[in-house]
N, C-alpha and C positions, 0 to 999 in steps of 0.2 A: 504493500500500500504506500509506503514512504516514497518509492520511486515514482509512482503514479501522481501522488500529490505534488512532488517536486516538478515533474515534467509538465503537468497541467498548469501549475502555478506560473512557471516561467513562460509557458505558451500564452497564458492570459496577458502577462506583461508585454511580451514581444508583440502579440497580436494587437494590443492597444496602441503601441507605437506605430505599427504598420497602418492601422486605421487612420491615425492622425497624419501620417505622411501621404497616404493616398488621397485623403480629403483636403489636404492643404491646411490643416489646423495644428501645425507643429508649435505654434506659440501658445503656451498654456498659461492660464490664470493661476497665480501662486498665492494669492491672499484674498480673503473675503472683504478686506477693508476698502478695496477699489478694484477697478477693472484692468489694472496693469498686467502685462504678460511678459514672459521670457521664452526663448526657444527651449524646447524640452531638453535638448542635449546640454544646454548651459546648466540646467538644474541637475544633470547627471554627473558632471565633472567633480564637484566637491564630494558627492557620494562615493564615486569610484576611488578617489584619493583616500578618503576616510577608510573605506573597506580594505584597500591595499595596505595602509599603514597598520590597521588592526591585524591583518594577516601576517605581515612581515616582522613587526616589532616584537621583542620578547615581553614576558610578563603576562601571558594569557593563562587562563584556566584551561586545563586539558581534561575535563571530566564532565560527565553527564549530571543533570540536576538530581539531587538526592530526594529522599522521601518516597511515600507510597504512590504508585501509579493509579490514577482514578479516571477511567473513561467517562464516567458520569459527569464529573466536573468539567472535563475538556469539552464535551459536547454541549453542556449547558452554557458554558461561557461563549462558545462559538455561536450558539443559538441567540444569546443576548446581543452579540455583535451584529448578527444578521438582522434581528428584529429592530435594533436601534437604527440601522441604516434604512430599513423599509419604512418604519413609522415616521422617521424624520422627514423623509421625502413625501409621504402621504399626508401627514398632519401639519407639516411646515415648521419653521424655526421658532414659532411662538411657544412651543413646548420643548425647546432644545434642552434647557437646564433640567426640567422635570424628567424627561426621558433619559438623559445622561445620568442623573442621580439615581434613578430607579434601576436601569438596566446595566449600567457600568459600575455601580457601587453597591446599592442596597441588595440586589439579587445575588451578586457574587459573594458578598459578606455573609448573607444568609446561608448560601450553599456551603461556604467554608465552615461556618459554625455547625451546620448539620452533619457534614461528612468529615470535617477535619482535614488534616494533611497540609504540610507546609513544604513543598518541594524546593523552595529557594532558601531555606534556612541554613545557618551555620556555614557560610562561605568564608574561607580564610582571608586574611588581610594583605597578602603579598601583592595583590594587583590593585591596591587602592588608588594609586596615582598613575598607573599604566595608561589609562585612556586619555591623559592630558593631551598628548600630541595629536592623535586622530581627531579629537574634538576641536582643538585649536586650529588644525589645518582646515577642517570643514568650515568653521566660522570665518576664518580669514578669506578663504576662497569665495564664500557666499556673500560677504558683506564688505570686502575691500578689494579694489582693483577692477579689472575689466569684466569680471563675471558677476559683480555685485548687482543686486536688484535695484531698480530705480527707487529713489527716496520718495515716499508718498507726501502728499500735502499735509501741512500742519493741522492737527485735529482741532476742531472748535470746542474745546473742553476746558473747564476751569481746572486749576492745579489739583485740587482735592479730588475732583471727579476723574481726572486722568490717573492719579495714583490708585484710586479704588478700582478703576477699570483694569489697569495693568495687573494688580494683585488678583482680582477676580478671574481674569483670563488665565493667569499663571496657574492658579489652583484648579480651576474647572477644566482647563484644556491640558496644559503641560503635565501637571502632576497626576491627575486622575486618569488621563488617557494612557500615559506610560505605565502606570500601575496595572491598568486593565489589560491593554493589548500586549504588553511585553512581559511584565512580571507575572501576571496571572494566566493570561491566555496562552502566550507563546511557551511558557515554561511547561505547562501541562501537556501541550502537544509535542514538545521536545521529548518528554518522557515516552510518548507513544510512537513518534515518527523519527526522532533524531533532529539535529539542529536546523539544517537548511530547509527541509520541508516545513517545519514549524515557523521559521522566520518568514518564508514566502506566504504561508497561510495567514499569519497574523498581519503581515503587511497589506495584503489584499483586503482583509477584513477591516483594517484601519482606514484604508484609502476610500472604500466605497461610500462611507457615510458622508464624505466631503462633497458629494454631488449636490446634496441639499444646501450646502454652504456656499459653494463656488460655481454651481451650475448656471448655464445660460439658457436652458430650455430645450436643448436637443439632447435627449438622454444618452444616446449612443456616443456622441462626441464628448459629452460631459463625463461619462463613465471612463472613456479612454483617457481623458485628460487627467483625472485624479489618479488613475492607475500609473501613468508615466511620471506623475509628480510625487504625490504622497506614497504611492505604492513602491516606487524605487527608493525614496527616502527611507521608507520603513525597512528596507533591506539593511541599510546602514545602522539604524537604531536597533533592529533585531540582532544584528551581528555584534554590536557593542554589548548588548545584554547577554548574548550567548557566551561571549568570550570572557567578559569581566564580572558579570553578576553584580554590577554597581548601578544604582539608580541615578546618581548625580550626573553621569554623562548624558543619559537620555533626557533628563529634565532640563539640563543646560542647553542642549541642542534644540529641543522642542520649545523651551521658553524663549530662546533667541529668535526662532522663526516667528513666534507670535509677537515679540516685543521690540526687536532691534529696529525694524522699519519705523515703528512709532517713535522710538527714542531718537533716531537719526533725523526725523522730521522736525524735532524741536531744536536741533543745533543751529 
């Protein structure tokens, strides 16, 4: 099964890129804050460099996640991810926070309490700072130099409102999403399928809900766009988690994606 999941997952990502090439939609929207776009391959370069550095640099964990394997938890979490994406597109963004709190937090915590099991517990400390270089390389390539995304317009927000917005987005998006899609979902599928099938599976699950946030109305093109953007980025985030089992690199990268553009617009 693991080979099929890996093959189908990569076929989905490659197929999405081909759809955008054939239809001439290779400039993808990368933020929900405005309609700015970048060529999809520009979005891939920092990801490719980050993955390469994780692969080549020393200081990685070379072990599978510990703890009991539980298929029920894996399938329930995957169901929550799928239901979140579907309901968000059907019901709209007005229920975004409610659906996220329910399906990505409340239900998983109830499942863990009911069935127990902590497959990510008790990881050693020798890789604590090993992710610094891959994370720094990704951020520099993404926000400094010729690959940097355009700086958005300055938001019309009062200082206190701006601070609260940044904190809220950080907690609701960066922290919660990385816990759900990587620490909880990916880890449980790693126990069943191995690292890369689980990375690809969680990356696609994370990408598809963004259609509701960044879509323009053509479902096929919108789906292909989020797969080549968030889906590919998810490979880097998932690989960071699989190799290091540290949350701070994931939250740092995800938090920067959500906040750096906003911060740069204030300079």
